[in-house]
C-alpha positions in Angstrom: -11.0 15.8 -32.7 -7.9 17.1 -31.1 -9.9 18.5 -28.2 -11.7 15.2 -27.6 -8.4 13.4 -27.6 -7.0 15.8 -25.0 -10.1 15.4 -22.8 -9.8 11.6 -23.1 -6.1 11.7 -22.1 -6.9 14.0 -19.2 -9.6 11.6 -18.0 -7.3 8.7 -18.2 -4.6 10.4 -16.2 -7.1 11.1 -13.4 -8.2 7.4 -13.3 -4.7 6.1 -12.6 -4.7 5.4 -8.8 -1.0 5.1 -8.0 2.0 7.3 -8.8 5.7 7.0 -8.1 7.5 9.9 -6.4 11.2 10.6 -7.0 13.5 7.8 -5.8 10.9 5.1 -6.4 8.8 6.0 -3.3 5.3 4.6 -3.8 2.3 6.9 -3.3 -1.5 6.6 -3.5 -3.6 9.3 -5.1 -6.1 10.9 -2.7 -9.1 11.9 -4.8 -10.6 14.0 -2.0 -7.7 16.4 -1.7 -6.1 15.9 -5.1 -2.7 15.1 -3.4 -0.6 12.0 -3.1 -0.3 10.2 0.2 3.0 8.3 0.6 2.6 4.6 1.3 4.2 3.5 4.6 5.1 0.3 6.3 4.7 0.7 10.1 6.4 -1.3 12.8 5.2 -1.1 16.5 7.0 -1.9 19.7 3.8 -3.5 21.3 1.1 -5.9 20.2 -2.1 -4.5 18.8 -0.3 -1.8 16.7 0.4 0.1 19.9 3.4 1.6 21.7 6.4 3.1 20.0 6.2 3.2 16.2 8.4 3.7 13.2 7.5 4.1 9.5 9.4 3.1 6.4 8.9 4.0 2.8 11.7 1.8 1.5 14.2 -0.9 2.3 16.3 -0.6 5.4 18.9 -3.3 5.9 20.0 -2.4 9.4 17.6 -1.4 12.2 20.6 -0.9 14.6 20.6 2.9 14.3 16.8 3.3 13.8 15.0 5.1 16.6 11.2 5.1 17.1 9.4 8.1 15.5 9.1 11.0 17.9 12.4 10.4 19.5 11.0 10.1 23.0 11.2 6.3 23.2 14.2 4.5 24.7 16.3 2.2 22.6 16.5 1.3 19.0 13.9 -0.5 16.7 16.3 -3.4 16.4 14.9 -6.6 17.8 11.9 -4.7 19.3 9.1 -5.0 16.7 5.9 -6.7 18.0 3.3 -5.8 15.3 3.2 -4.3 11.8 0.9 -2.4 9.5 1.6 -2.6 5.8 0.0 0.4 4.2 1.7 -0.2 0.8 1.1 -1.9 -2.5 4.3 -4.0 -2.0 5.3 -7.1 -0.1 7.7 -6.3 2.8 10.0 -9.0 4.1 11.4 -8.7 7.6 14.6 -10.5 8.4 16.0 -11.5 11.8 19.6 -10.6 10.9 20.7 -7.2 9.4 23.0 -7.0 6.5 26.7 -7.1 7.5 28.7 -3.9 6.9 29.4 -3.6 3.2 26.7 -6.1 2.2 23.1 -5.7 1.1 22.0 -9.2 2.1 19.9 -9.7 5.1 19.5 -13.2 6.5 18.0 -15.4 9.2 14.3 -16.1 9.9 11.8 -14.2 7.7 8.4 -12.7 8.0 6.5 -11.6 4.9 3.9 -8.9 5.1 1.4 -8.8 2.2 0.3 -5.5 0.7 -2.5 -3.6 2.6 -2.5 -6.0 5.6 -1.6 -5.7 9.3 -0.5 -8.2 11.9 -1.3 -7.2 15.5 0.9 -9.9 17.1 4.0 -11.2 15.6 4.5 -13.8 18.3 1.9 -16.0 16.7 4.3 -16.1 13.7 7.3 -16.8 15.9 8.7 -13.4 14.9 8.1 -11.2 18.0 11.1 -8.9 18.8 13.3 -10.5 16.0 13.2 -7.9 13.1 16.5 -6.2 12.3 16.1 -5.6 8.5 13.3 -5.0 6.0 13.2 -5.3 2.3 10.4 -3.9 0.0 9.7 -6.4 -2.9 
């Protein structure tokens, strides 16, 4: 009986598709490799999920000092996002105004990205080149 219970528990643990890494970072189990792939929210400098890109795994209330991944691109991510790819199980809210120093509240126009979706052109949502903050919900 004890052995059957242990086997059942083991089977149940394998069936759980998502895990949380230290610090609350979401991850998805990869059954092919047996590892966990970190969920990421991607922002792109150009339409069509092209150009400079930056990934986030958690809330960032100020894009002012964020640089595009790879470090070769000119300028900051602030007010330069044209498309997004939400590879997470969470809603991500982009705000036009970063949180002021000493605050955690972003403000202004908002764009909500639903889990597991992408938007290849933020201009059709009147949010092209406006993002300066993102909050995972």
